[in-house]
C-alpha positions, 0 to 999 in steps of 0.5 A: 451469492459469493463475492471475490477479492483478487489481490496481487502483491506486486511488491513494497506498497504496490498492490493490484486490487480487483473487486466488483469488476474494478482494477485499482493499483496502490503506490506504483513502484514498478522499476527495478531501481529507485535511487540507491535501492534495488529490487530484490523480487521478480521484475514487475509483469507489465501484463498486470498494468493494463486497463486500470480504473484508478491509482491510489497514492498514499504520499509523496515519498519516492518509494511510494510516488515514483514518477517514472513508474506512473508514466509507465501507466500513462498520463490518462490514468485516474490518480487519487492522491493526498491534498497538496500532491496534485501539482507535482503530477499536473506539472508532469502532464497527468490529466486526471487527478483528484485530491483528498483529505482524511475523511473525504470520499470518492468512488471508482464505479461501484467501489467507494473509497474513503481517505483515512488519516495516516501517522507519517510525514508525507512531504517530498524531500529534500525540496519538494512540496508538503502534503498529507499522508493518507490510507484508504478504505475501499468499500465494494463487495468486500471492505479493504484497508490499505494503510500506505505508510503509518504508525499506530493511531487511535482512530484505527479503532473506528474502522469497522467491518473490514474484510482485509487490512493490508498493513506495512510491516517493514521497509527497504533497509535494516531498520524502520524509522519513526512513523512506520509500523514494524511487525509487532506494532502492525500486529497490535494494530489488529486489536484496533482494526479487527479485520477478518483477514490481514496481509503484510505489505511493504517488505521483501522488495527493495534493499540498498544497492550492494546489500541484496546479495547477502539476503539479509533477514529484513527481506524475508523475516518481517511478515512471518514475525508479524504473523507470529505476533498476530497469532498472540494478540489477534488470534481471530484474524487470518494472516495471509503472507503473500510473496512479492509477485504472487496473488491471493483470492478472498471469497466472502 
């Protein structure tokens, strides 16, 4: 008997996962502009956003926890969030919030979800609350790692039997700072994770206002650079480069 995992890369760290009849959305950023960054990929198809079973939030940075985008999903959607970030959502009227720490588990129907450590600062700048930053491992008919934002960390080697690792490979500007994976380090993480397949995320979606018209290389090159490095250091991992707005089906 085969089992399918359907992935829609909406853009940046926003991914729709459909598995075991469950629909889970990660880090929803659905607007065309957030502060001084503007969407360079296609506008989000609102038809993808209905009948969600849960939303996973990795941390409180504005390009991962965008309150206007979350309001578009409705305040009754179940939110699974890092410890310390729930109060911000409660104050905004969201009603179904579950806070996790690294090592905690929860479930969305038949899909088990484990919260993992992430090497990234998670506070809401400039005056927002402090909270953890998390990744998540989803266990259903297949096992998927959503890294959120992170740098390399040794405990990646403890995640076993992954069917898919969704790894950030860039960001929204010409450089990436501390606490982020770049294409080379994301490829090196595959040596620890040893997934069956990998999909680069956190690229090709946003650029600073006024920069997108130049079509800078950081909008298109990072996933392909990642794939090239992965071919060198983890040749047994199948890399799937999915454009923002496109989808992928993995059958196990």
